[in-house]
N, C-alpha and C positions, 0 to 999 in steps of 0.2 A: 438501539444499542446492541451490538453483538454480545451474545452470552460468553464468548471467549474472553472478554475483558474480566469477568468475575468467576471464571470456571475453576480457579485455584483457591477461591475463598470459601471456607466452610461455614464460618460464623455468619448467620443472617444479618446481624447488626453491622458487622464489618463490611459485608457485601453492600448493604444499603449506603453506608458511608462512602465506600469506594466509588459506587455508581454516581453519587452526588459529586465527588471530586472530578470524575471523568466528564460528567455532563457540564460541570462548571468550567471546564476547559474547552468548551465547544468553539469559542472564538479563536483560540490558538490552533485548535485542530483544523478548523476551516481554513486558516491561513496556511497551515502545513499542506492541506489538500491542494491549495492553489500552487504552492511551490512544487509539489509533486507533478502537477499538470504541466508546469513549465519544463521541468526536467524530462518528463515523458515526451513532450513534443520535440525536444532536442534529440532524444534517443530515436524517435521515429524518423527524424530527418537523416540521421546517420544510417539507419537501417535501409533507407530507400536510396542512398547515394550509390550510384552504379560504380563509382571508383573503388568502392570497397571490394568488389569482385576482382580487381586487378592484382591483388596480392595473393600469394600462394596459400596463406592461412586464413582466407576469407571465411571458411566454414567455422573456425574457432571464434572469430570476431562476431559472426552472426549468432552463434550459439550464446556467446557472452551477452550480446545486446538483448536477445530474446529472454534470457534468464533475468537480466537486470530489469527489463520492462515488466516481467511477470512479478518480480519482487516489489516494484513500485506500485503496481496495481493492487497487490495483496495488502500492502500497507494502506493504500488509499481506501480500499474497502473497509479495512479495520477501523480507520479513524472517521468513517462516515457515520456519525451518530444517528442519522436519520433512518438508517437501516435497522430493521427490527427482526432479523432472522439470524439463525446460527450460521457462522462462517464455516466453510469447508475448505479443505486443502485441494480443491480442483483448480 
C-alpha cells in the first residue's frame, strides 16, 4: 500500500485503523482498477485514431487525452494495494 494513503494522518492508532479500512476495500478497489483499464483502452483507441488529426485543434485533443490517460494511470497506481512503495508525481 502506498504511503500516500496515510501521509496526512499523524496519530499512529488512527493510521492503523485507516490502513485497515483501505485494505478491507481491496475487492472494490480491484473492481475500480478493472473499470479504469476499460476506460484507458477506450482512450488509447481514440488517441490512435488517425481521423483525430483531420481537425484543426487536434493538438488540444491530443493533449487532453494524454492528460486524461495520465490521471487514470495515477489513480490506478494509487489503488493498487499490492504496491509497497511511495508514490511519486512522475
